[in-house]
N, C-alpha and C positions, 0 to 999 in steps of 0.2 A: 431502453436498456442502457445501463451505465457502462461506459467504456473506460479503459485505462488510458493515462497519458501516453505519449510516444515512448517507445522502448528506450530511446536515448535519455529521456528525462528520468525514467524509472531506474536505469542503470546509474545515472549520476547520483540520484537520491540514495541508492543502495550503497554505492562505493564511498560516498561521503558521510554515510549514516545520518542523513538529514532527518531530524526529528519531526519536521513539519509534514512528512509523508507517513509517519507512523499511524497506522489505522486505515490507511487508504489502499494498501496492497500488502501482500506477503510474497516472499520469494521461496520457490521450491527448488531444492538442489537435487538434480537427477541422480547424482552419484551416491548420495547418502540416503535419499528418500525422506529428507527432513524439510520442513518449511519454517521460515523465520520472518521476523519483523525486519523492515529496512534498517533499523537501528541496532540489530544484533551485534554484540561484540565478538562473536566467533570469527575465526579466520575466513576470509573471502574465498569462495570457490571460483573456478574459471568461469567467465561469462557464458561460455558455450554450454555449461552445465546448469544454467539457471533458467527457471520458468517463472513467470509472473502470474499471480492470481489476485483478483479483486478482494476476495474474502478468505479467511481461514477455512470456511465451509467448502469452498471450491477446491482448496488444496487437499483437504481431507478426502473429498470425493475422487480426487485424482490419485489417491493412494499414498499421499505423504503423511508423515506423523509430525506433531509439533516439536519444535526445538526445546530441549531441556534447559537451555541457557537463557534465551529471551522470553520463553513461555508465551507464545503468541495467542493462546486461548484464554489466558487469565485476565487480560484487560482489553477493552475495545474502545479506548479513549480516541476521540477524533481530535485532530489538530484544531486550534482555536479558529482558524479561518474557515474550516468546514462547518463548525458550529454556527459561525456568523452567516455563512452562505445559506444554510438551512433555515435559519431564523428569517432572513430576508425573503426567501422563497415562500415561507409560510405567510408572511405579511403581504406579499405581492405576488400571488401565484401566476398572474398573467404576464409578468415581465419576461421578456426573452433575453437571455444572457449570452454574451459573446466570450470568446477565449480571452480577450483583453480584460473583461470583468473579473475573471478568475485570477489573472495575474495581479490585478490591483489589490485583491484580498491578501 
């Protein structure tokens, strides 16, 4: 099972609109029932009203609808470092990765 990074990291990525996290998680806003990409240009809700999901599918299953501004269902581009990581895993499936390995990417 794939887990999300720590909430503090997700919140930082969302607050700064860090494009390297786009495609890794989506944000559900409890007060509006909408989910967005971390890079969405819409006004930021209060952190207590935010819920994090690994995929848009999980957000949809939780009852959220996609944002009309950032359109999280239209593209599923992964950041370049994720593409590189997946390529390395395909080439060397037996290699055990550590948290530092992810940071290096």
